[in-house]
N, CA, C and O atoms as a Tinker XYZ file with bonds, in Angstrom:
   332  protein
     1  N      0.854000   -1.175000    0.000000    73     2
     2  CA     0.000000    0.000000    0.000000    64     1     3
     3  C      0.903000    1.242000    0.000000    63     2     4     5
     4  O      1.875000    1.309000    0.752000    81     3
     5  N      0.581000    2.196000   -0.827000    73     3     6
     6  CA     1.404000    3.409000   -0.924000    64     5     7
     7  C      1.109000    4.357000    0.243000    63     6     8     9
     8  O      0.125000    4.191000    0.963000    81     7
     9  N      1.980000    5.349000    0.409000    73     7    10
    10  CA     1.788000    6.351000    1.452000    64     9    11
    11  C      0.467000    7.089000    1.256000    63    10    12    13
    12  O     -0.232000    7.380000    2.226000    81    11
    13  N      0.127000    7.388000    0.015000    73    11    14
    14  CA    -1.128000    8.090000   -0.264000    64    13    15
    15  C     -2.346000    7.238000    0.082000    63    14    16    17
    16  O     -3.335000    7.757000    0.599000    81    15
    17  N     -2.284000    5.951000   -0.195000    73    15    18
    18  CA    -3.391000    5.060000    0.152000    64    17    19
    19  C     -3.538000    4.942000    1.667000    63    18    20    21
    20  O     -4.652000    4.943000    2.191000    81    19
    21  N     -2.410000    4.839000    2.363000    73    19    22
    22  CA    -2.436000    4.785000    3.832000    64    21    23
    23  C     -3.006000    6.085000    4.389000    63    22    24    25
    24  O     -3.832000    6.063000    5.302000    81    23
    25  N     -2.566000    7.214000    3.842000    73    23    26
    26  CA    -3.052000    8.518000    4.301000    64    25    27
    27  C     -4.566000    8.636000    4.108000    63    26    28    29
    28  O     -5.253000    9.204000    4.957000    81    27
    29  N     -5.081000    8.114000    3.018000    73    27    30
    30  CA    -6.533000    8.155000    2.777000    64    29    31
    31  C     -7.278000    7.359000    3.840000    63    30    32    33
    32  O     -8.303000    7.808000    4.353000    81    31
    33  N     -6.766000    6.185000    4.170000    73    31    34
    34  CA    -7.378000    5.370000    5.232000    64    33    35
    35  C     -7.372000    6.154000    6.546000    63    34    36    37
    36  O     -8.379000    6.188000    7.253000    81    35
    37  N     -6.253000    6.777000    6.868000    73    35    38
    38  CA    -6.117000    7.519000    8.124000    64    37    39
    39  C     -7.088000    8.697000    8.165000    63    38    40    41
    40  O     -7.822000    8.867000    9.138000    81    39
    41  N     -7.091000    9.502000    7.119000    73    39    42
    42  CA    -7.961000   10.684000    7.087000    64    41    43
    43  C     -9.431000   10.277000    7.156000    63    42    44    45
    44  O    -10.204000   10.876000    7.904000    81    43
    45  N     -9.817000    9.276000    6.392000    73    43    46
    46  CA   -11.209000    8.812000    6.422000    64    45    47
    47  C    -11.584000    8.318000    7.824000    63    46    48    49
    48  O    -12.680000    8.592000    8.313000    81    47
    49  N    -10.668000    7.590000    8.462000    73    47    50
    50  CA   -10.934000    7.039000    9.792000    64    49    51
    51  C    -11.048000    8.141000   10.836000    63    50    52    53
    52  O    -11.998000    8.155000   11.618000    81    51
    53  N    -10.094000    9.061000   10.857000    73    51    54
    54  CA   -10.153000   10.117000   11.887000    64    53    55
    55  C    -11.349000   11.037000   11.662000    63    54    56    57
    56  O    -11.921000   11.552000   12.623000    81    55
    57  N    -11.729000   11.247000   10.414000    73    55    58
    58  CA   -12.927000   12.053000   10.141000    64    57    59
    59  C    -14.162000   11.358000   10.711000    63    58    60    61
    60  O    -14.993000   11.986000   11.368000    81    59
    61  N    -14.272000   10.057000   10.452000    73    59    62
    62  CA   -15.420000    9.281000   10.943000    64    61    63
    63  C    -15.474000    9.277000   12.477000    63    62    64    65
    64  O    -16.541000    9.443000   13.068000    81    63
    65  N    -14.313000    9.086000   13.110000    73    63    66
    66  CA   -14.242000    9.075000   14.572000    64    65    67
    67  C    -14.615000   10.450000   15.125000    63    66    68    69
    68  O    -15.379000   10.550000   16.084000    81    67
    69  N    -14.077000   11.501000   14.522000    73    67    70
    70  CA   -14.392000   12.858000   14.983000    64    69    71
    71  C    -15.880000   13.162000   14.812000    63    70    72    73
    72  O    -16.484000   13.792000   15.680000    81    71
    73  N    -16.468000   12.729000   13.720000    73    71    74
    74  CA   -17.885000   12.961000   13.465000    64    73    75
    75  C    -18.751000   12.250000   14.513000    63    74    76    77
    76  O    -19.764000   12.788000   14.960000    81    75
    77  N    -18.340000   11.029000   14.901000    73    75    78
    78  CA   -19.138000   10.249000   15.849000    64    77    79
    79  C    -18.884000   10.628000   17.303000    63    78    80    81
    80  O    -19.828000   10.683000   18.091000    81    79
    81  N    -17.629000   10.891000   17.681000    73    79    82
    82  CA   -17.299000   11.171000   19.079000    64    81    83
    83  C    -17.140000   12.655000   19.385000    63    82    84    85
    84  O    -17.288000   13.084000   20.529000    81    83
    85  N    -16.840000   13.428000   18.357000    73    83    86
    86  CA   -16.650000   14.850000   18.569000    64    85    87
    87  C    -15.282000   15.181000   19.142000    63    86    88    89
    88  O    -14.460000   14.290000   19.353000    81    87
    89  N    -15.037000   16.467000   19.395000    73    87    90
    90  CA   -13.750000   16.909000   19.930000    64    89    91
    91  C    -13.712000   16.790000   21.454000    63    90    92    93
    92  O    -14.724000   16.527000   22.103000    81    91
    93  N    -12.512000   16.991000   22.002000    73    91    94
    94  CA   -12.386000   17.148000   23.444000    64    93    95
    95  C    -11.944000   15.937000   24.237000    63    94    96    97
    96  O    -11.675000   16.059000   25.432000    81    95
    97  N    -11.860000   14.771000   23.612000    73    95    98
    98  CA   -11.363000   13.599000   24.347000    64    97    99
    99  C     -9.838000   13.645000   24.393000    63    98   100   101
   100  O     -9.210000   14.393000   23.644000    81    99
   101  N     -9.256000   12.854000   25.265000    73    99   102
   102  CA    -7.797000   12.758000   25.329000    64   101   103
   103  C     -7.250000   12.189000   24.028000    63   102   104   105
   104  O     -7.902000   11.386000   23.361000    81   103
   105  N     -6.038000   12.621000   23.678000    73   103   106
   106  CA    -5.392000   12.100000   22.472000    64   105   107
   107  C     -5.273000   10.586000   22.526000    63   106   108   109
   108  O     -5.382000    9.916000   21.499000    81   107
   109  N     -5.052000   10.044000   23.714000    73   107   110
   110  CA    -4.890000    8.592000   23.852000    64   109   111
   111  C     -6.140000    7.835000   23.406000    63   110   112   113
   112  O     -6.036000    6.711000   22.916000    81   111
   113  N     -7.306000    8.430000   23.568000    73   111   114
   114  CA    -8.550000    7.790000   23.124000    64   113   115
   115  C     -8.574000    7.714000   21.600000    63   114   116   117
   116  O     -8.840000    6.659000   21.024000    81   115
   117  N     -8.295000    8.838000   20.960000    73   115   118
   118  CA    -8.280000    8.857000   19.491000    64   117   119
   119  C     -7.182000    7.934000   18.949000    63   118   120   121
   120  O     -7.374000    7.257000   17.939000    81   119
   121  N     -6.043000    7.916000   19.624000    73   119   122
   122  CA    -4.942000    7.044000   19.204000    64   121   123
   123  C     -5.349000    5.576000   19.284000    63   122   124   125
   124  O     -5.079000    4.802000   18.366000    81   123
   125  N     -5.993000    5.196000   20.372000    73   123   126
   126  CA    -6.427000    3.804000   20.543000    64   125   127
   127  C     -7.434000    3.400000   19.477000    63   126   128   129
   128  O     -7.371000    2.296000   18.938000    81   127
   129  N     -8.358000    4.298000   19.179000    73   127   130
   130  CA    -9.368000    3.990000   18.164000    64   129   131
   131  C     -8.741000    3.899000   16.775000    63   130   132   133
   132  O     -9.055000    2.988000   16.009000    81   131
   133  N     -7.847000    4.846000   16.448000    73   131   134
   134  CA    -7.173000    4.802000   15.146000    64   133   135
   135  C     -6.343000    3.525000   15.024000    63   134   136   137
   136  O     -6.324000    2.899000   13.964000    81   135
   137  N     -5.664000    3.139000   16.090000    73   135   138
   138  CA    -4.895000    1.900000   16.106000    64   137   139
   139  C     -5.809000    0.705000   15.837000    63   138   140   141
   140  O     -5.511000   -0.133000   14.986000    81   139
   141  N     -6.910000    0.633000   16.559000    73   139   142
   142  CA    -7.859000   -0.462000   16.391000    64   141   143
   143  C     -8.387000   -0.533000   14.961000    63   142   144   145
   144  O     -8.395000   -1.600000   14.346000    81   143
   145  N     -8.828000    0.610000   14.439000    73   143   146
   146  CA    -9.390000    0.649000   13.088000    64   145   147
   147  C     -8.353000    0.256000   12.029000    63   146   148   149
   148  O     -8.655000   -0.514000   11.118000    81   147
   149  N     -7.145000    0.780000   12.149000    73   147   150
   150  CA    -6.104000    0.475000   11.156000    64   149   151
   151  C     -5.741000   -1.002000   11.173000    63   150   152   153
   152  O     -5.562000   -1.615000   10.121000    81   151
   153  N     -5.633000   -1.577000   12.374000    73   151   154
   154  CA    -5.261000   -2.987000   12.492000    64   153   155
   155  C     -6.395000   -3.919000   12.067000    63   154   156   157
   156  O     -6.203000   -4.810000   11.239000    81   155
   157  N     -7.576000   -3.703000   12.645000    73   155   158
   158  CA    -8.654000   -4.679000   12.449000    64   157   159
   159  C     -9.419000   -4.479000   11.153000    63   158   160   161
   160  O     -9.756000   -5.453000   10.479000    81   159
   161  N     -9.699000   -3.238000   10.792000    73   159   162
   162  CA   -10.505000   -2.981000    9.602000    64   161   163
   163  C     -9.677000   -2.957000    8.320000    63   162   164   165
   164  O    -10.186000   -3.271000    7.244000    81   163
   165  N     -8.397000   -2.583000    8.432000    73   163   166
   166  CA    -7.588000   -2.397000    7.229000    64   165   167
   167  C     -6.345000   -3.280000    7.192000    63   166   168   169
   168  O     -5.629000   -3.278000    6.191000    81   167
   169  N     -6.069000   -4.032000    8.255000    73   167   170
   170  CA    -4.939000   -4.953000    8.287000    64   169   171
   171  C     -3.575000   -4.280000    8.196000    63   170   172   173
   172  O     -2.629000   -4.856000    7.660000    81   171
   173  N     -3.476000   -3.066000    8.717000    73   171   174
   174  CA    -2.225000   -2.320000    8.642000    64   173   175
   175  C     -1.347000   -2.589000    9.858000    63   174   176   177
   176  O     -1.848000   -2.863000   10.948000    81   175
   177  N     -0.038000   -2.510000    9.662000    73   175   178
   178  CA     0.929000   -2.648000   10.748000    64   177   179
   179  C      1.081000   -1.292000   11.429000    63   178   180   181
   180  O      1.427000   -0.301000   10.785000    81   179
   181  N      0.820000   -1.254000   12.736000    73   179   182
   182  CA     0.841000    0.001000   13.488000    64   181   183
   183  C      1.813000   -0.108000   14.654000    63   182   184   185
   184  O      1.803000   -1.088000   15.399000    81   183
   185  N      2.648000    0.904000   14.800000    73   183   186
   186  CA     3.513000    1.034000   15.979000    64   185   187
   187  C      3.034000    2.254000   16.757000    63   186   188   189
   188  O      2.859000    3.334000   16.193000    81   187
   189  N      2.823000    2.070000   18.064000    73   187   190
   190  CA     2.389000    3.189000   18.900000    64   189   191
   191  C      3.525000    3.627000   19.809000    63   190   192   193
   192  O      4.153000    2.814000   20.487000    81   191
   193  N      3.770000    4.912000   19.808000    73   191   194
   194  CA     4.764000    5.538000   20.670000    64   193   195
   195  C      6.159000    4.900000   20.548000    63   194   196   197
   196  O      6.812000    4.668000   21.566000    81   195
   197  N      6.626000    4.612000   19.325000    73   195   198
   198  CA     7.960000    4.013000   19.210000    64   197   199
   199  C      9.045000    5.051000   19.513000    63   198   200   201
   200  O      8.893000    6.231000   19.197000    81   199
   201  N     10.119000    4.605000   20.117000    73   199   202
   202  CA    11.268000    5.475000   20.379000    64   201   203
   203  C     12.225000    5.392000   19.213000    63   202   204   205
   204  O     12.746000    4.319000   18.908000    81   203
   205  N     12.461000    6.513000   18.559000    73   203   206
   206  CA    13.351000    6.543000   17.411000    64   205   207
   207  C     14.610000    7.327000   17.763000    63   206   208   209
   208  O     14.525000    8.435000   18.293000    81   207
   209  N     15.770000    6.761000   17.472000    73   207   210
   210  CA    17.016000    7.462000   17.779000    64   209   211
   211  C     17.289000    8.595000   16.785000    63   210   212   213
   212  O     16.808000    8.591000   15.652000    81   211
   213  N     18.063000    9.543000   17.248000    73   211   214
   214  CA    18.556000   10.623000   16.407000    64   213   215
   215  C     20.066000   10.630000   16.531000    63   214   216   217
   216  O     20.608000   10.512000   17.630000    81   215
   217  N     20.748000   10.768000   15.397000    73   215   218
   218  CA    22.213000   10.826000   15.407000    64   217   219
   219  C     22.634000   12.253000   15.077000    63   218   220   221
   220  O     22.206000   12.841000   14.084000    81   219
   221  N     23.481000   12.782000   15.939000    73   219   222
   222  CA    24.009000   14.129000   15.750000    64   221   223
   223  C     25.518000   14.099000   15.963000    63   222   224   225
   224  O     25.996000   13.814000   17.061000    81   223
   225  N     26.257000   14.395000   14.907000    73   223   226
   226  CA    27.725000   14.430000   14.968000    64   225   227
   227  C     28.296000   13.181000   15.650000    63   226   228   229
   228  O     29.049000   13.285000   16.618000    81   227
   229  N     27.943000   12.037000   15.152000    73   227   230
   230  CA    28.414000   10.742000   15.664000    64   229   231
   231  C     27.902000   10.405000   17.064000    63   230   232   233
   232  O     28.373000    9.442000   17.668000    81   231
   233  N     26.963000   11.166000   17.585000    73   231   234
   234  CA    26.379000   10.872000   18.890000    64   233   235
   235  C     24.957000   10.383000   18.662000    63   234   236   237
   236  O     24.138000   11.063000   18.043000    81   235
   237  N     24.684000    9.199000   19.171000    73   235   238
   238  CA    23.345000    8.624000   19.028000    64   237   239
   239  C     22.544000    8.937000   20.289000    63   238   240   241
   240  O     22.918000    8.560000   21.399000    81   239
   241  N     21.435000    9.635000   20.083000    73   239   242
   242  CA    20.519000    9.928000   21.172000    64   241   243
   243  C     19.395000    8.904000   21.060000    63   242   244   245
   244  O     18.603000    8.937000   20.118000    81   243
   245  N     19.334000    7.992000   22.035000    73   243   246
   246  CA    18.429000    6.843000   21.923000    64   245   247
   247  C     16.964000    7.233000   21.758000    63   246   248   249
   248  O     16.277000    6.687000   20.895000    81   247
   249  N     16.483000    8.153000   22.558000    73   247   250
   250  CA    15.087000    8.560000   22.434000    64   249   251
   251  C     15.065000    9.991000   21.924000    63   250   252   253
   252  O     14.749000   10.931000   22.653000    81   251
   253  N     15.407000   10.126000   20.664000    73   251   254
   254  CA    15.459000   11.443000   20.067000    64   253   255
   255  C     14.113000   11.922000   19.571000    63   254   256   257
   256  O     13.865000   13.126000   19.501000    81   255
   257  N     13.233000   10.982000   19.223000    73   255   258
   258  CA    11.924000   11.336000   18.673000    64   257   259
   259  C     10.945000   10.228000   19.016000    63   258   260   261
   260  O     11.259000    9.047000   18.869000    81   259
   261  N      9.772000   10.602000   19.468000    73   259   262
   262  CA     8.761000    9.610000   19.838000    64   261   263
   263  C      7.415000   10.005000   19.221000    63   262   264   265
   264  O      6.604000   10.670000   19.865000    81   263
   265  N      7.182000    9.590000   17.962000    73   263   266
   266  CA     5.906000    9.920000   17.323000    64   265   267
   267  C      4.753000    9.158000   17.974000    63   266   268   269
   268  O      4.961000    8.127000   18.612000    81   267
   269  N      3.551000    9.672000   17.808000    73   267   270
   270  CA     2.390000    8.969000   18.359000    64   269   271
   271  C      2.202000    7.609000   17.699000    63   270   272   273
   272  O      1.961000    6.609000   18.375000    81   271
   273  N      2.316000    7.579000   16.370000    73   271   274
   274  CA     2.126000    6.326000   15.646000    64   273   275
   275  C      2.957000    6.330000   14.369000    63   274   276   277
   276  O      3.212000    7.380000   13.779000    81   275
   277  N      3.372000    5.141000   13.954000    73   275   278
   278  CA     3.935000    4.944000   12.625000    64   277   279
   279  C      3.134000    3.807000   12.002000    63   278   280   281
   280  O      3.004000    2.731000   12.587000    81   279
   281  N      2.602000    4.055000   10.816000    73   279   282
   282  CA     1.757000    3.056000   10.166000    64   281   283
   283  C      2.457000    2.526000    8.923000    63   282   284   285
   284  O      2.873000    3.274000    8.038000    81   283
   285  N      2.570000    1.185000    8.894000    73   283   286
   286  CA     3.202000    0.473000    7.781000    64   285   287
   287  C      4.644000    0.942000    7.540000    63   286   288   289
   288  O      5.138000    0.845000    6.416000    81   287
   289  N      5.312000    1.440000    8.559000    73   287   290
   290  CA     6.685000    1.956000    8.445000    64   289   291
   291  C      6.825000    3.023000    7.365000    63   290   292   293
   292  O      7.908000    3.224000    6.816000    81   291
   293  N      5.710000    3.711000    7.063000    73   291   294
   294  CA     5.719000    4.700000    5.986000    64   293   295
   295  C      5.144000    6.052000    6.396000    63   294   296   297
   296  O      5.593000    7.090000    5.909000    81   295
   297  N      4.155000    6.049000    7.286000    73   295   298
   298  CA     3.440000    7.280000    7.618000    64   297   299
   299  C      3.546000    7.534000    9.118000    63   298   300   301
   300  O      3.190000    6.683000    9.933000    81   299
   301  N      4.042000    8.722000    9.466000    73   299   302
   302  CA     4.148000    9.130000   10.866000    64   301   303
   303  C      2.914000    9.940000   11.220000    63   302   304   305
   304  O      2.510000   10.837000   10.480000    81   303
   305  N      2.314000    9.609000   12.370000    73   303   306
   306  CA     1.113000   10.292000   12.843000    64   305   307
   307  C      1.425000   11.003000   14.154000    63   306   308   309
   308  O      1.948000   10.400000   15.091000    81   307
   309  N      1.101000   12.284000   14.209000    73   307   310
   310  CA     1.150000   13.077000   15.434000    64   309   311
   311  C     -0.261000   13.571000   15.673000    63   310   312   313
   312  O     -0.724000   14.481000   14.986000    81   311
   313  N     -0.946000   12.986000   16.631000    73   311   314
   314  CA    -2.325000   13.368000   16.912000    64   313   315
   315  C     -2.369000   14.590000   17.822000    63   314   316   317
   316  O     -1.522000   14.754000   18.700000    81   315
   317  N     -3.360000   15.438000   17.604000    73   315   318
   318  CA    -3.598000   16.603000   18.453000    64   317   319
   319  C     -5.086000   16.642000   18.751000    63   318   320   321
   320  O     -5.915000   16.378000   17.881000    81   319
   321  N     -5.410000   16.972000   19.985000    73   319   322
   322  CA    -6.800000   17.034000   20.405000    64   321   323
   323  C     -7.060000   18.399000   21.029000    63   322   324   325
   324  O     -6.348000   18.820000   21.940000    81   323
   325  N     -8.083000   19.084000   20.531000    73   323   326
   326  CA    -8.472000   20.383000   21.082000    64   325   327
   327  C     -9.988000   20.417000   21.215000    63   326   328   329
   328  O    -10.706000   19.683000   20.536000    81   327
   329  N    -10.459000   21.285000   22.104000    73   327   330
   330  CA   -11.910000   21.449000   22.249000    64   329   331
   331  C    -12.420000   22.418000   21.215000    63   330   332
   332  O    -13.618000   22.696000   21.166000    81   331
């Protein structure tokens, strides 16, 4: 599946979730639902809160970046929740 196809699944899913649940819940709720939908409904490989290293001038920083989700090792998701 291409990055664009994955992005379409993500956008369609978060739109549907937002329409049904509305704004204002914790990001962890939306993350859990997106994880569930991507895995069960679309069979996608999802990593939640993975620790990614960053290398700077030969120095490896073990937890340099921690995205909310990475889907199919292609798309990084940073969820934001506002009222």
